[in-house]
C-alpha positions as CSV (number, residue, x, y, z in Angstrom):
1,X,-22.8,128.9,166.5
2,X,-20.5,129.8,169.4
3,X,-18.1,132.6,169.9
4,X,-14.5,131.8,168.7
5,X,-13.0,134.5,171.0
6,X,-11.3,135.9,167.8
7,X,-13.1,139.2,167.0
8,X,-12.5,139.4,163.2
9,X,-13.3,135.6,162.9
10,X,-16.7,136.1,164.6
11,X,-17.4,139.3,162.5
12,X,-16.8,137.5,159.3
13,X,-18.3,134.0,160.0
14,X,-20.6,134.6,163.0
15,X,-18.6,132.3,165.2
16,X,-17.7,128.6,165.3
17,X,-19.6,125.4,164.6
18,X,-19.5,123.4,167.8
19,X,-17.5,120.1,167.7
20,X,-16.3,120.8,164.2
21,X,-12.9,121.6,162.6
22,X,-11.8,125.1,161.6
23,X,-8.5,125.8,159.7
24,X,-6.4,129.0,159.9
25,X,-3.5,129.5,157.4
26,X,-0.8,132.2,157.2
27,X,2.9,133.0,157.2
28,X,5.1,133.8,160.1
29,X,3.9,136.7,162.3
30,X,0.4,136.8,160.9
31,X,-1.3,136.1,164.3
32,X,-2.0,132.4,164.1
33,X,-0.8,131.6,167.7
34,X,-2.5,134.7,169.1
35,X,-5.7,133.4,167.5
36,X,-5.3,130.0,169.1
37,X,-4.8,131.6,172.5
38,X,-8.0,133.7,172.1
39,X,-9.8,130.6,171.0
40,X,-8.6,128.7,174.1
41,X,-9.4,131.7,176.4
42,X,-13.0,131.8,175.2
43,X,-13.5,128.3,176.5
44,X,-11.8,129.0,179.8
45,X,-14.0,132.0,180.4
46,X,-17.0,129.7,180.2
47,X,-15.5,127.4,182.8
48,X,-14.8,124.7,180.1
49,X,-11.7,122.6,179.7
50,X,-9.3,123.2,176.8
51,X,-6.2,121.6,175.3
52,X,-3.5,123.2,173.1
53,X,-0.7,121.3,171.2
54,X,2.0,123.7,170.3
55,X,5.5,123.9,168.7
56,X,6.5,126.9,170.9
57,X,8.4,126.9,174.1
58,X,6.3,127.2,177.2
59,X,8.0,130.5,178.3
60,X,7.4,132.0,174.8
61,X,3.7,130.9,174.8
62,X,3.1,132.3,178.3
63,X,4.8,135.6,177.3
64,X,2.6,136.0,174.3
65,X,-0.5,135.2,176.4
66,X,0.5,137.9,178.9
67,X,0.9,140.4,176.1
68,X,-2.6,139.6,174.9
69,X,-4.0,140.0,178.4
70,X,-4.8,136.2,178.7
71,X,-4.2,134.4,182.0
72,X,-2.8,130.9,181.6
73,X,-1.5,130.2,185.1
74,X,-4.9,130.0,186.8
75,X,-6.4,127.4,184.4
76,X,-3.1,125.5,184.4
77,X,-3.3,125.2,188.2
78,X,-6.9,124.1,188.4
79,X,-6.5,121.6,185.5
80,X,-8.9,123.2,183.0
81,X,-6.0,123.9,180.6
82,X,-3.5,121.3,179.3
83,X,-0.6,122.5,177.2
84,X,1.6,120.0,175.3
85,X,4.5,120.5,173.0
86,X,5.9,118.5,170.0
87,X,9.3,117.0,170.6
88,X,11.9,118.3,168.1
89,X,12.1,115.0,166.1
90,X,8.3,114.5,166.0
91,X,7.7,115.4,162.3
92,X,10.5,113.1,161.0
93,X,9.5,110.2,163.1
94,X,5.8,110.6,162.5
95,X,6.5,110.6,158.7
96,X,8.1,107.1,159.2
97,X,5.6,105.8,161.6
98,X,3.8,102.6,160.5
99,X,0.7,103.7,162.4
100,X,-0.3,107.3,162.7
101,X,-3.4,106.2,164.6
102,X,-1.1,104.8,167.4
103,X,0.5,108.2,167.9
104,X,-2.9,109.9,168.2
105,X,-4.1,107.1,170.5
106,X,-1.2,108.0,172.8
107,X,-2.3,111.7,172.6
108,X,-5.8,110.8,173.5
109,X,-4.5,108.9,176.6
110,X,-2.5,112.0,177.6
111,X,-5.6,114.2,177.4
112,X,-7.5,111.8,179.7
113,X,-11.1,110.7,180.1
114,X,-12.4,114.3,180.7
115,X,-12.9,115.4,177.1
116,X,-12.0,119.0,176.4
117,X,-14.5,121.5,174.9
118,X,-11.9,122.9,172.6
119,X,-8.6,121.8,171.1
120,X,-6.1,124.0,169.4
121,X,-3.2,122.6,167.3
122,X,-0.6,125.2,166.4
123,X,0.7,124.2,163.9
124,X,-0.7,120.9,162.5
125,X,2.2,120.7,160.0
126,X,4.1,117.9,161.9
127,X,1.1,115.6,161.2
128,X,1.5,116.1,157.5
129,X,4.8,114.2,157.2
130,X,7.8,115.5,155.3
131,X,7.0,116.1,151.6
132,X,4.8,114.3,149.1
133,X,1.1,114.0,148.8
134,X,0.7,111.5,151.7
135,X,-2.5,112.2,153.6
136,X,-2.5,109.3,156.1
137,X,-1.4,111.6,159.0
138,X,-4.0,114.3,158.2
139,X,-6.7,111.7,157.9
140,X,-5.7,110.1,161.2
141,X,-5.8,113.6,162.8
142,X,-9.3,114.3,161.4
143,X,-10.6,111.0,162.8
144,X,-9.0,111.7,166.2
145,X,-10.6,115.1,166.5
146,X,-14.1,113.8,165.5
147,X,-13.7,111.0,168.0
148,X,-12.8,113.4,170.8
149,X,-15.8,115.6,169.8
150,X,-14.1,118.9,170.7
151,X,-14.4,122.2,168.7
152,X,-11.0,122.4,166.9
153,X,-8.9,125.2,165.6
154,X,-5.9,124.1,163.5
155,X,-3.2,126.3,162.1
156,X,-1.0,125.7,159.0
157,X,2.1,127.6,157.9
158,X,1.6,128.9,154.4
159,X,2.6,132.1,152.6
160,X,-0.1,134.1,150.8
161,X,1.3,133.0,147.4
162,X,0.9,129.3,148.2
163,X,-2.1,127.2,147.3
164,X,-3.5,124.9,149.9
165,X,-1.2,121.9,150.5
166,X,-2.7,118.8,148.9
167,X,-1.7,116.9,152.1
168,X,-4.4,118.9,153.8
169,X,-7.1,117.4,151.7
170,X,-8.8,115.3,154.5
171,X,-8.7,118.4,156.8
172,X,-10.0,120.8,154.1
173,X,-12.8,118.3,153.3
174,X,-14.0,118.2,157.0
175,X,-13.4,121.9,157.9
176,X,-16.4,124.2,158.4
177,X,-14.3,127.2,157.6
178,X,-10.8,128.0,156.2
179,X,-9.4,131.5,156.8
180,X,-6.1,133.1,155.8
181,X,-4.2,135.6,157.9
182,X,-1.8,138.1,156.3
183,X,0.5,140.8,157.7
184,X,0.3,144.3,156.4
185,X,2.4,147.4,157.3
186,X,3.0,148.1,160.9
187,X,0.5,146.5,163.2
188,X,-2.2,145.9,160.5
189,X,-3.2,142.3,159.8
190,X,-5.9,140.9,157.5
191,X,-8.3,138.0,157.8
192,X,-9.7,136.6,154.6
193,X,-12.1,133.8,154.2
194,X,-10.8,131.1,151.8
195,X,-14.0,129.0,152.0
196,X,-16.8,128.5,154.4
197,X,-20.0,126.6,154.8
198,X,-21.7,129.8,155.8
199,X,-23.8,131.7,153.2
200,X,-23.1,135.3,152.0
201,X,-19.6,135.7,153.5
202,X,-17.9,138.9,152.4
203,X,-14.9,138.3,150.2
204,X,-12.9,141.4,151.1
205,X,-10.2,140.9,153.7
206,X,-11.0,142.3,157.1
207,X,-8.3,144.5,158.8
208,X,-7.4,143.8,162.5
209,X,-4.7,144.7,164.9
210,X,-3.0,143.0,167.9
211,X,-2.6,145.3,170.9
212,X,-1.0,144.8,174.3
213,X,-3.6,143.9,176.9
214,X,-6.4,143.8,174.4
215,X,-5.2,141.1,171.9
216,X,-6.8,140.7,168.5
217,X,-9.4,143.4,167.7
218,X,-10.9,145.1,164.7
219,X,-8.5,147.7,163.2
220,X,-9.3,151.2,164.4
221,X,-8.3,154.1,162.2
222,X,-6.4,156.9,164.0
223,X,-8.7,159.6,165.4
224,X,-9.0,162.8,163.3
225,X,-6.8,164.7,165.8
226,X,-3.9,162.3,164.9
227,X,-2.2,162.2,161.6
228,X,-1.9,158.7,160.3
229,X,1.4,157.7,158.7
230,X,1.3,157.0,154.9
231,X,1.7,153.3,155.6
232,X,-1.3,153.3,158.0
233,X,-3.4,155.2,155.5
234,X,-2.7,152.7,152.7
235,X,-3.6,149.8,154.9
236,X,-7.0,150.9,156.2
237,X,-9.5,148.9,154.2
238,X,-12.4,151.1,155.3
239,X,-10.7,154.3,154.3
240,X,-12.4,156.6,151.8
241,X,-11.4,156.3,148.2
242,X,-8.2,157.9,147.0
243,X,-8.3,160.8,144.5
244,X,-6.5,158.5,142.1
245,X,-8.8,156.6,139.7
246,X,-8.2,153.3,137.9
247,X,-10.3,151.8,135.1
248,X,-10.8,148.1,135.7
249,X,-11.6,146.1,132.6
250,X,-12.6,142.5,133.2
251,X,-12.3,139.9,130.4
252,X,-14.6,137.3,132.0
253,X,-18.3,137.5,132.8
254,X,-17.7,139.5,135.9
255,X,-14.9,141.2,137.7
256,X,-13.0,139.4,140.4
257,X,-14.3,140.7,143.8
258,X,-10.9,140.0,145.2
259,X,-9.1,142.1,142.7
260,X,-11.6,145.0,142.9
261,X,-11.5,145.0,146.7
262,X,-7.7,145.2,146.7
263,X,-7.7,148.1,144.2
264,X,-10.3,150.0,146.2
265,X,-8.1,150.1,149.3
266,X,-6.0,152.7,147.5
267,X,-8.0,153.9,144.5
268,X,-11.3,154.8,143.1
269,X,-12.2,152.0,140.7
270,X,-14.4,152.3,137.6
271,X,-15.3,148.7,136.7
272,X,-16.4,147.7,133.2
273,X,-16.6,144.7,130.9
274,X,-13.7,144.7,128.5
275,X,-14.7,145.4,124.9
276,X,-15.0,142.5,122.5
277,X,-12.4,142.0,119.8
278,X,-12.9,144.6,117.2
279,X,-15.3,146.6,119.4
280,X,-14.8,150.2,120.4
281,X,-12.5,150.6,123.3
282,X,-14.6,153.4,124.9
283,X,-12.1,154.8,127.3
284,X,-14.5,157.6,128.3
285,X,-13.7,157.5,132.0
286,X,-12.2,160.9,132.7
287,X,-9.1,161.5,134.8
288,X,-8.0,157.8,135.0
289,X,-4.5,157.2,136.2
290,X,-4.2,153.7,134.9
291,X,-5.9,150.7,133.4
292,X,-6.1,147.3,135.2
293,X,-7.1,144.3,133.1
294,X,-8.6,141.6,135.3
295,X,-8.0,138.3,133.6
296,X,-9.4,134.8,134.1
297,X,-7.9,131.4,133.2
298,X,-9.8,131.2,129.9
299,X,-9.3,134.8,128.8
300,X,-5.5,135.2,128.8
301,X,-5.4,135.5,125.0
302,X,-8.2,138.1,125.0
303,X,-6.4,140.1,127.7
304,X,-3.1,140.2,125.8
305,X,-4.9,141.2,122.6
306,X,-6.6,144.0,124.5
307,X,-3.2,145.2,125.8
308,X,-1.9,145.2,122.2
309,X,-4.9,147.3,121.1
310,X,-4.6,149.8,124.1
311,X,-1.0,150.4,123.1
312,X,-2.2,151.7,119.7
313,X,-4.1,154.5,121.4
314,X,-2.7,158.0,121.9
315,X,-1.7,159.1,125.4
316,X,-1.9,155.7,126.9
317,X,-1.9,155.5,130.7
318,X,-0.1,152.6,132.6
319,X,-1.5,149.2,131.8
320,X,-1.5,146.5,134.5
321,X,-2.6,142.9,134.1
322,X,-4.1,141.4,137.2
323,X,-5.0,137.7,137.8
324,X,-6.5,135.6,140.7
325,X,-3.9,132.9,139.9
326,X,-0.2,132.7,139.0
327,X,0.2,133.3,135.3
328,X,2.7,131.1,133.4
329,X,6.0,132.7,132.7
330,X,5.4,132.5,128.9
331,X,2.1,134.4,129.3
332,X,3.7,137.0,131.5
333,X,6.4,137.5,128.8
334,X,3.7,137.8,126.1
335,X,1.8,140.4,128.1
336,X,4.9,142.5,128.7
337,X,5.9,142.3,125.0
338,X,2.4,143.4,124.1
339,X,2.9,146.6,126.3
340,X,1.8,145.8,129.8
341,X,3.7,147.8,132.5
342,X,3.1,145.3,135.4
343,X,1.8,141.8,136.0
344,X,0.0,141.3,139.4
345,X,-1.6,138.3,141.1
346,X,-3.8,138.1,144.1
347,X,-1.7,135.4,145.5
348,X,0.7,138.2,146.4
349,X,0.3,139.8,149.8
350,X,-2.0,142.8,149.8
351,X,1.0,145.1,150.5
352,X,3.1,143.7,147.6
353,X,0.1,143.9,145.2
354,X,-0.6,147.5,146.1
355,X,3.0,148.5,146.2
356,X,3.6,147.1,142.7
357,X,0.4,148.7,141.4
358,X,1.5,152.1,142.9
359,X,4.9,151.7,141.3
360,X,3.4,151.0,137.8
361,X,1.0,154.0,138.1
362,X,3.7,156.4,139.2
363,X,6.2,155.3,136.5
364,X,3.8,156.0,133.7
365,X,3.4,153.9,130.6
366,X,6.6,152.6,129.0
367,X,5.1,151.2,125.7
368,X,6.1,148.1,123.9
369,X,9.7,146.8,124.6
370,X,10.9,144.0,122.2
371,X,13.8,142.0,123.7
372,X,16.5,140.6,121.3
373,X,15.8,137.1,122.7
374,X,12.5,135.4,122.8
375,X,11.3,131.8,122.9
376,X,10.7,129.9,119.7
377,X,7.0,128.8,119.9
378,X,5.6,126.0,117.9
379,X,1.9,126.4,117.3
380,X,-0.9,123.9,117.0
381,X,-1.8,123.2,113.3
382,X,-5.0,124.4,111.8
383,X,-7.2,123.0,109.1
384,X,-10.2,124.9,107.8
385,X,-10.1,127.3,110.7
386,X,-10.1,124.4,113.2
387,X,-7.2,123.2,115.3
388,X,-6.2,119.6,114.7
389,X,-4.3,117.3,117.0
390,X,-0.7,116.3,116.3
391,X,0.4,112.7,115.6
392,X,2.9,111.0,117.9
393,X,6.0,111.7,115.7
394,X,5.1,115.4,115.1
395,X,4.5,115.9,118.9
396,X,7.8,114.2,119.8
397,X,9.7,116.3,117.1
398,X,8.1,119.5,118.5
399,X,9.3,118.6,122.0
400,X,12.8,117.7,120.7
401,X,13.0,121.1,118.9
402,X,12.0,122.8,122.1
403,X,14.5,121.2,124.4
404,X,17.3,121.6,121.9
405,X,17.2,125.4,122.5
406,X,20.0,126.9,124.6
407,X,17.6,127.9,127.4
408,X,14.5,125.8,127.1
409,X,11.4,127.1,128.9
410,X,10.0,125.1,131.7
411,X,7.1,122.9,130.5
412,X,4.9,120.0,131.7
413,X,3.3,117.3,129.6
414,X,0.0,115.8,130.7
415,X,-1.5,112.6,129.3
416,X,-5.2,111.9,129.6
417,X,-6.6,108.4,129.0
418,X,-10.5,108.2,128.9
419,X,-12.1,105.0,130.3
420,X,-15.1,103.4,128.7
421,X,-18.0,105.8,128.5
422,X,-21.4,104.9,130.2
423,X,-23.3,106.1,127.2
424,X,-22.0,103.3,124.9
425,X,-19.7,105.6,122.9
426,X,-16.7,103.9,121.4
427,X,-13.2,104.5,122.9
428,X,-12.2,106.3,119.7
429,X,-15.2,108.6,119.9
430,X,-14.4,109.5,123.5
431,X,-10.8,110.2,122.5
432,X,-11.9,112.5,119.7
433,X,-14.2,114.4,122.1
434,X,-11.4,114.7,124.7
435,X,-8.9,116.0,122.1
436,X,-11.4,118.6,121.0
437,X,-12.1,119.7,124.6
438,X,-8.4,119.9,125.4
439,X,-7.6,122.0,122.3
440,X,-10.5,124.4,123.3
441,X,-9.1,124.6,126.9
442,X,-5.4,125.1,126.1
443,X,-3.7,128.4,125.3
444,X,-2.8,127.7,121.7
445,X,-1.3,131.1,121.2
446,X,1.0,130.6,124.2
447,X,2.5,127.5,122.5
448,X,0.4,124.7,124.1
449,X,0.2,121.6,121.9
450,X,-2.2,118.6,121.8
451,X,-1.6,115.2,120.3
452,X,-3.4,111.9,120.1
453,X,-1.1,109.0,120.9
454,X,-2.7,105.6,120.8
455,X,-5.4,105.5,123.5
456,X,-4.4,108.8,125.2
457,X,-4.4,112.5,124.6
458,X,-1.0,114.2,125.3
459,X,-0.9,117.9,126.1
460,X,2.3,120.0,126.1
461,X,1.8,123.0,128.4
462,X,4.4,125.6,127.4
463,X,5.9,127.5,130.3
464,X,3.8,125.5,132.8
465,X,5.1,124.1,136.1
466,X,3.6,121.0,137.6
467,X,1.2,123.1,139.8
468,X,0.0,125.0,136.7
469,X,-0.7,121.6,135.0
470,X,-2.7,120.5,138.0
471,X,-4.9,123.5,137.8
472,X,-5.4,122.9,134.0
473,X,-6.4,119.3,134.8
474,X,-8.9,120.4,137.4
475,X,-10.6,122.8,134.9
476,X,-10.7,120.1,132.3
477,X,-12.2,117.5,134.6
478,X,-15.0,120.0,135.5
479,X,-16.0,120.0,131.8
480,X,-15.6,116.2,131.3
481,X,-18.7,114.6,132.7
482,X,-17.7,111.1,134.0
483,X,-21.3,109.8,134.0
484,X,-21.6,110.4,130.2
485,X,-18.0,110.2,129.0
486,X,-16.2,107.9,131.5
487,X,-13.4,108.9,133.9
488,X,-9.9,110.1,133.0
489,X,-6.6,108.6,133.9
490,X,-4.1,111.4,134.3
491,X,-0.3,111.4,134.3
492,X,1.9,114.4,134.6
493,X,5.5,114.8,133.3
494,X,7.2,118.1,134.4
495,X,10.5,119.0,132.6
496,X,13.2,117.9,133.2
497,X,12.4,115.3,136.0
498,X,9.6,113.6,134.0
499,X,11.5,113.4,130.7
500,X,12.7,109.8,131.0
501,X,9.2,108.4,131.6
502,X,7.7,110.7,129.0
503,X,10.2,109.4,126.4
504,X,8.9,105.9,126.7
505,X,5.4,107.0,125.9
506,X,5.7,109.5,123.1
507,X,9.1,108.6,121.5
508,X,9.6,104.8,120.9
509,X,12.3,105.7,118.4
510,X,14.2,108.0,120.7
511,X,13.3,111.2,118.9
512,X,14.1,112.9,122.2
513,X,17.6,111.8,123.1
514,X,18.4,110.8,126.7
515,X,20.1,113.5,128.7
516,X,23.8,112.9,129.5
517,X,24.4,112.1,133.1
518,X,20.7,111.6,133.7
519,X,20.1,109.8,136.9
520,X,17.7,106.8,136.8
521,X,14.2,107.3,138.2
522,X,13.9,106.3,141.8
523,X,10.2,105.7,141.5
524,X,9.1,102.4,143.0
525,X,12.3,101.9,145.1
526,X,11.5,100.8,148.7
527,X,12.2,103.3,151.3
528,X,14.3,102.2,154.3
529,X,12.4,101.5,157.4
530,X,14.3,103.8,159.9
531,X,11.9,103.0,162.7
532,X,11.1,99.3,163.2
533,X,7.7,98.5,164.5
534,X,7.3,99.5,168.1
535,X,10.5,101.5,168.2
536,X,11.2,105.2,167.7
537,X,7.5,106.2,167.5
538,X,7.0,110.0,167.6
539,X,6.4,111.4,171.0
540,X,4.6,114.5,172.4
541,X,5.8,116.0,175.7
542,X,2.9,116.1,178.1
543,X,4.0,118.7,180.6
544,X,5.8,121.4,178.7
545,X,4.0,124.4,180.3
546,X,3.3,124.5,184.0
547,X,1.9,127.3,186.2
548,X,4.4,129.8,187.6
């Protein structure tokens, strides 16, 4: 391992893997460009050559470097540093380029024969194209970096609430480490490790600050002689526990380290396993100011039942439901109707998570509030205590009933077609196993429905967007062993854009009527070739920043 030049990065991961790729994500103002400049400066201090591809103006980049205490002029003069900038139209033209490899071949020529020790690309987003899951640009970039053989630091613009862009898949697969930067109050920032090929990496975010002349450094709490502001006190992750106490009940096998670490920034946390259905609640923790229920994907129903039971107790403290994922809208509504005072997710920024938690604790418990309007939910049928799949016509009728409401809830339908199993099982046996697995994996009480339609299993995910459906499919695939049961062909139909295609599969008799003024699907239409071969290829300016 070698030093990255970025103090919190080295503290968490022990440095960089030479000649490998490292990815940094974060929103605006989180410190990504500052991290790249420290990364480059570490190479220059060793007398090595470095290259940086940037989207910033040269004067802005030099101004930030000066603030951080990093000298760019000297290495620019002696040729050890090469700074290049994307042209404004680069992303649009790269997306239409017939050959991403050609663009990167040009970049390699600009770098020259003297290979750099380090390359920073801030940001890499222009190589991803404009929308869609296309990965050709990312794959070409990965191959280019491996061919050059330099240690690479790439940045990607992403808010804390965003999952990793699927267009990043080739880069994610080859990255040794992926970290996320977040901005707290004042000058407090956080570095969290999303994934790493380094064992025993702490999961709690590490606080750092960016100071004039010193750059990125570990956050230092004010000395005792100074009185920290309330905002600074909240943001110091190493601060002593608050006098406020929360009881954290987890509904899965263990509590989420991420949720507990966030809570312990501001509170003393008593962590316990949630009681089983019908078991004693055992709220013996004295002096608690609130209850946080940490929920997992497969324990949403358990958590909502627990909220319902807690509301039957006398003198109930505020109840907060916390998840490591974005709960569906219908499940948030169910939790609030059951008596939850707040719904939190760790894809919020730390400051938003803690501010919402503080608001819920200070307001006190509001109890159950039943709105006059609620969704009509159609539930999976049962026979002898076991759920059974719907037939095609019943499934189509259920969807027709749902979309006929005045304000139909967002939903996504997923179809899963099993291929021939390797163990000799018949297609019908595989289909029955798949339907059973799906019904055990869906949230039946939330309104999810499962049907068997010809050679596929169709799943209606109530209140689910397309990204929720993707997460459901990934969990399902993890339980469906391809070696024994065959692979799965998956199609996704989010409402309303996927409705025309879905109709042809589940409703041959037009049970779901076509929408008026529905525009025809554009899938399969050829895209115009705006840049004929050899013309209009994306360009990179080679001499954006020069020494003063």
